[in-house]
Phi, psi and omega in degrees: 000134180259129176251138177242142177255129180247133178272125176290143180245144175234130176243125181256119175055031176069006186230346181229133180246145181218152163295134184303346181267357181274072186298322181294315179299315181297310184298316181297319181289324177297317180300315179296318180293320179297326179292341183252014179280155175251147183291130173245124179231140175228162182213183177054045179284127179228130178262117177257178181301313187247001183198167177237132175247156178203159178243138174270143172287163178300131180279166179291155180276011188277349184242105186274002186275165173299133186234138173246139178251125178246151175225151177219146169255118189242120176283131182295327182203156174202169177226157176230127172271112183274125185256348181208170176087191184296336179255024181307137179068019177249158173254122178261136182252133185237145176237142177064054182274117183283118181264333179209139182217137181199150167283119185247353180185160178219155179204149176284338180219139183298326183293345182270358189295325185260016185277000182228066182296343177279355177236078184292159175287157188216133174235132180288147175270351177049050173075013177292132184275331182219110178255009176301126179091349175288164175259141166263119182245128180235133175218153177253136182222143176278150177054198180277324178224033184278185180300151173278128182277323180185161184212157176211157175209162176204166181264129176279124178244111180251355177287160178305147182277046181230131178210143180285161184300326182276355175274156176291140178289165178295154180299148180292336179264037176294144181299137177287114182283161175295148184299331181269002187224163180245031177061016175273161184295131182247000000 
């Protein structure tokens, strides 16, 4: 039997690479990157049958570069029943499964992102039947593969907004729905 050793790689903010075992280098670079992030906020999240729309708040004027906005719909967990190969007859557990990912907008300046609330950003659901409990993750990035400037996420709740006292309340980080809608499927 042949065993191969693979070195884990860690990339921080698209600009610094480390051997995955360099915990000091990784931690220091994450700290520096976090100190330079810009706040990304969105509102008016509406779940439609085939897509989700949202509006970004005005971004800060501190970043003058070309910016791309990406969105993802992320399933918190999933499993795979393996029928062949080295994991045959095992159940594999996955966390943070991206179900849909798209470039949803671009701007020459971060401060201009929220200036068109009548034209919300949109991400397709790609035939997902139930997105209740998934996360909407939005991030701003410079250039095509440049550093991430900032990110935000929230939990999509499409179930009725009614719960009994003995049930768990909706998550505090629930997506902010549009004022005329209750984040239910439209």
